[in-house]
TORPA-4810 file (N, C-alpha, C, O; in nm, 3 decimals):
<nodes>
NODE_1_-0.680_0.694_1.221_-0.723_0.577_1.296_-0.806_0.485_1.182_-0.886_0.545_1.109_M
NODE_2_-0.789_0.362_1.168_-0.856_0.282_1.077_-0.973_0.218_1.154_-0.959_0.149_1.254_I
NODE_3_-1.081_0.245_1.099_-1.208_0.187_1.150_-1.219_0.043_1.096_-1.183_0.017_0.981_Y
NODE_4_-1.266_-0.045_1.172_-1.285_-0.185_1.132_-1.440_-0.221_1.137_-1.511_-0.191_1.233_Q
NODE_5_-1.484_-0.289_1.026_-1.624_-0.338_1.030_-1.622_-0.492_1.008_-1.536_-0.542_0.935_S
NODE_6_-1.709_-0.564_1.067_-1.723_-0.691_1.048_-1.811_-0.749_0.930_-1.924_-0.707_0.909_E
NODE_7_-1.752_-0.849_0.855_-1.838_-0.910_0.742_-1.844_-1.060_0.775_-1.778_-1.115_0.864_I
NODE_8_-1.933_-1.122_0.692_-1.961_-1.263_0.710_-1.925_-1.324_0.554_-1.973_-1.278_0.450_T
NODE_9_-1.835_-1.430_0.563_-1.810_-1.485_0.443_-1.832_-1.646_0.453_-1.813_-1.701_0.562_I
NODE_10_-1.867_-1.714_0.354_-1.895_-1.841_0.364_-1.768_-1.932_0.340_-1.696_-1.903_0.244_K
NODE_11_-1.738_-2.026_0.410_-1.621_-2.110_0.388_-1.657_-2.256_0.431_-1.754_-2.288_0.499_V
NODE_12_-1.564_-2.336_0.381_-1.596_-2.489_0.406_-1.606_-2.507_0.564_-1.542_-2.434_0.641_P
NODE_13_-1.686_-2.602_0.603_-1.687_-2.612_0.766_-1.565_-2.641_0.821_-1.547_-2.599_0.935_S
NODE_14_-1.458_-2.715_0.758_-1.342_-2.747_0.815_-1.256_-2.609_0.838_-1.179_-2.594_0.934_E
NODE_15_-1.275_-2.523_0.752_-1.195_-2.393_0.751_-1.259_-2.318_0.877_-1.188_-2.265_0.963_V
NODE_16_-1.387_-2.317_0.879_-1.446_-2.234_1.001_-1.402_-2.293_1.123_-1.360_-2.219_1.213_A
NODE_17_-1.406_-2.443_1.140_-1.367_-2.503_1.268_-1.224_-2.471_1.283_-1.191_-2.429_1.394_E
NODE_18_-1.137_-2.482_1.198_-0.993_-2.461_1.225_-0.978_-2.300_1.275_-0.901_-2.274_1.368_A
NODE_19_-1.045_-2.208_1.217_-1.042_-2.068_1.251_-1.089_-2.051_1.392_-1.018_-1.988_1.471_Y
NODE_20_-1.195_-2.097_1.426_-1.246_-2.097_1.563_-1.162_-2.152_1.674_-1.168_-2.109_1.789_R
NODE_21_-1.068_-2.265_1.626_-0.991_-2.329_1.730_-0.852_-2.259_1.720_-0.768_-2.291_1.805_N
NODE_22_-0.822_-2.178_1.638_-0.689_-2.107_1.624_-0.681_-2.007_1.743_-0.781_-1.960_1.797_A
NODE_23_-0.549_-1.977_1.779_-0.529_-1.876_1.875_-0.574_-1.740_1.836_-0.596_-1.714_1.718_T
NODE_24_-0.589_-1.644_1.938_-0.634_-1.509_1.889_-0.523_-1.446_1.789_-0.558_-1.384_1.689_E
NODE_25_-0.397_-1.465_1.819_-0.288_-1.410_1.739_-0.292_-1.462_1.597_-0.267_-1.387_1.502_E
NODE_26_-0.326_-1.597_1.579_-0.327_-1.658_1.447_-0.460_-1.595_1.387_-0.451_-1.556_1.270_V
NODE_27_-0.579_-1.580_1.448_-0.685_-1.523_1.391_-0.663_-1.383_1.356_-0.722_-1.340_1.258_Q
NODE_28_-0.592_-1.314_1.417_-0.559_-1.161_1.376_-0.476_-1.168_1.251_-0.497_-1.091_1.157_K
NODE_29_-0.379_-1.260_1.250_-0.300_-1.257_1.119_-0.384_-1.302_1.011_-0.372_-1.250_0.901_Q
NODE_30_-0.469_-1.394_1.031_-0.556_-1.435_0.914_-0.651_-1.339_0.869_-0.684_-1.346_0.750_L
NODE_31_-0.705_-1.245_0.947_-0.785_-1.143_0.923_-0.721_-1.035_0.863_-0.782_-0.959_0.787_Q
NODE_32_-0.585_-1.019_0.895_-0.517_-0.920_0.801_-0.485_-0.968_0.661_-0.492_-0.889_0.566_L
NODE_33_-0.448_-1.100_0.645_-0.424_-1.164_0.513_-0.552_-1.146_0.430_-0.553_-1.093_0.319_K
NODE_34_-0.665_-1.197_0.496_-0.790_-1.191_0.416_-0.827_-1.059_0.374_-0.870_-1.040_0.260_I
NODE_35_-0.813_-0.961_0.463_-0.856_-0.824_0.437_-0.765_-0.777_0.300_-0.824_-0.721_0.208_A
NODE_36_-0.628_-0.801_0.291_-0.538_-0.761_0.192_-0.584_-0.816_0.077_-0.594_-0.747_-0.024_A
NODE_37_-0.618_-0.951_0.078_-0.650_-1.027_-0.043_-0.780_-0.955_-0.099_-0.791_-0.926_-0.218_I
NODE_38_-0.878_-0.930_-0.005_-1.001_-0.867_-0.059_-0.979_-0.726_-0.117_-1.038_-0.687_-0.218_I
NODE_39_-0.894_-0.654_-0.053_-0.864_-0.524_-0.099_-0.802_-0.523_-0.228_-0.825_-0.435_-0.312_Q
NODE_40_-0.720_-0.625_-0.244_-0.649_-0.625_-0.383_-0.733_-0.639_-0.493_-0.700_-0.596_-0.604_S
NODE_41_-0.848_-0.699_-0.469_-0.948_-0.716_-0.567_-1.012_-0.609_-0.612_-1.065_-0.605_-0.722_Q
NODE_42_-1.011_-0.502_-0.517_-1.087_-0.369_-0.539_-0.983_-0.260_-0.595_-1.021_-0.144_-0.614_F
NODE_43_-0.845_-0.300_-0.621_-0.764_-0.195_-0.650_-0.779_-0.171_-0.808_-0.783_-0.268_-0.884_T
NODE_44_-0.788_-0.046_-0.852_-0.812_-0.029_-0.987_-0.687_-0.017_-1.065_-0.582_-0.009_-1.000_T
NODE_45_-0.682_-0.016_-1.194_-0.557_0.006_-1.261_-0.509_0.155_-1.244_-0.389_0.186_-1.250_P
NODE_46_-0.614_0.251_-1.222_-0.562_0.391_-1.200_-0.495_0.401_-1.079_-0.399_0.479_-1.073_R
NODE_47_-0.534_0.326_-0.968_-0.473_0.325_-0.829_-0.332_0.263_-0.847_-0.236_0.305_-0.783_Q
NODE_48_-0.323_0.171_-0.927_-0.184_0.097_-0.947_-0.095_0.188_-1.008_0.021_0.203_-0.969_E
NODE_49_-0.157_0.264_-1.124_-0.060_0.357_-1.206_-0.017_0.471_-1.106_0.101_0.507_-1.107_A
NODE_50_-0.102_0.524_-1.027_-0.062_0.625_-0.936_0.045_0.595_-0.834_0.133_0.676_-0.802_I
NODE_51_0.031_0.460_-0.781_0.133_0.410_-0.697_0.271_0.385_-0.776_0.378_0.410_-0.720_A
NODE_52_0.269_0.345_-0.879_0.387_0.319_-0.967_0.447_0.458_-0.997_0.569_0.472_-0.989_C
NODE_53_0.370_0.557_-1.029_0.415_0.688_-1.049_0.493_0.749_-0.930_0.600_0.809_-0.938_F
NODE_54_0.422_0.722_-0.816_0.482_0.784_-0.696_0.618_0.714_-0.663_0.708_0.778_-0.609_R
NODE_55_0.630_0.604_-0.692_0.766_0.515_-0.679_0.859_0.573_-0.763_0.968_0.605_-0.717_K
NODE_56_0.832_0.592_-0.884_0.934_0.655_-1.002_0.957_0.780_-0.933_1.074_0.797_-0.898_V
NODE_57_0.870_0.878_-0.902_0.895_1.019_-0.860_0.986_1.005_-0.732_1.085_1.078_-0.726_M
NODE_58_0.962_0.929_-0.645_1.043_0.901_-0.526_1.178_0.864_-0.559_1.271_0.916_-0.497_D
NODE_59_1.198_0.781_-0.651_1.323_0.726_-0.684_1.414_0.839_-0.759_1.535_0.849_-0.739_K
NODE_60_1.346_0.916_-0.842_1.406_1.022_-0.914_1.460_1.140_-0.811_1.568_1.199_-0.813_A
NODE_61_1.361_1.152_-0.731_1.400_1.267_-0.622_1.519_1.213_-0.541_1.612_1.291_-0.522_S
NODE_62_1.527_1.091_-0.492_1.637_1.038_-0.419_1.756_1.051_-0.496_1.852_1.104_-0.441_Q
NODE_63_1.768_1.007_-0.629_1.881_1.002_-0.701_1.914_1.161_-0.733_2.033_1.190_-0.749_E
NODE_64_1.836_1.245_-0.740_1.887_1.390_-0.764_1.937_1.436_-0.644_2.037_1.506_-0.653_A
NODE_65_1.888_1.413_-0.522_1.942_1.454_-0.396_2.077_1.382_-0.372_2.161_1.442_-0.305_Q
NODE_66_2.105_1.268_-0.416_2.223_1.205_-0.394_2.331_1.267_-0.497_2.451_1.251_-0.476_E
NODE_67_2.287_1.331_-0.599_2.380_1.385_-0.695_2.393_1.534_-0.661_2.451_1.608_-0.740_Q
NODE_68_2.343_1.581_-0.546_2.377_1.702_-0.509_2.270_1.815_-0.540_2.290_1.931_-0.504_G
NODE_69_2.152_1.773_-0.609_2.040_1.880_-0.623_1.997_1.926_-0.510_1.957_1.846_-0.426_L
NODE_70_1.996_2.053_-0.484_1.927_2.115_-0.357_1.795_2.182_-0.411_1.770_2.193_-0.531_T
NODE_71_1.718_2.223_-0.312_1.600_2.304_-0.342_1.628_2.428_-0.414_1.557_2.471_-0.505_P
NODE_72_1.748_2.491_-0.366_1.800_2.626_-0.421_1.827_2.606_-0.568_1.782_2.687_-0.650_E
NODE_73_1.897_2.504_-0.605_1.944_2.466_-0.731_1.818_2.446_-0.817_1.808_2.503_-0.925_I
NODE_74_1.722_2.366_-0.769_1.622_2.347_-0.848_1.537_2.475_-0.883_1.487_2.496_-0.993_L
NODE_75_1.528_2.547_-0.786_1.450_2.671_-0.798_1.519_2.763_-0.906_1.453_2.833_-0.982_E
NODE_76_1.650_2.758_-0.907_1.734_2.845_-0.995_1.699_2.791_-1.135_1.668_2.868_-1.226_S
NODE_77_1.705_2.655_-1.150_1.674_2.591_-1.284_1.542_2.621_-1.339_1.523_2.646_-1.458_I
NODE_78_1.446_2.617_-1.243_1.297_2.653_-1.288_1.270_2.780_-1.327_1.186_2.810_-1.412_L
NODE_79_1.351_2.868_-1.257_1.323_3.005_-1.284_1.422_3.054_-1.413_1.405_3.169_-1.454_N
NODE_80_1.498_2.990_-1.459_1.588_3.034_-1.563_1.513_3.024_-1.689_1.471_2.915_-1.727_N
NODE_81_1.492_3.148_-1.763_1.405_3.139_-1.885_1.475_3.104_-2.004_1.417_3.094_-2.112_D
NODE_82_1.608_3.085_-1.986_1.685_3.046_-2.111_1.662_2.907_-2.163_1.721_2.867_-2.264_E
</nodes>
């Protein structure tokens, strides 16, 4: 479960008024977009590298499975001392 907290940010008066006049659905969409923008500002290069590494590993795993590599074959390869 994701817990949400409220924050206050300063925006031009016109933006605040437009937000207050928006429908609840539009407000929710804007909240999600703003949260994503703020979160992206706190993403570290390490987190980006980890995410990239995971994508590469997932792709390699998928390609290996598509080419017939099974857990048993992999175990056999890893246990082969030659």
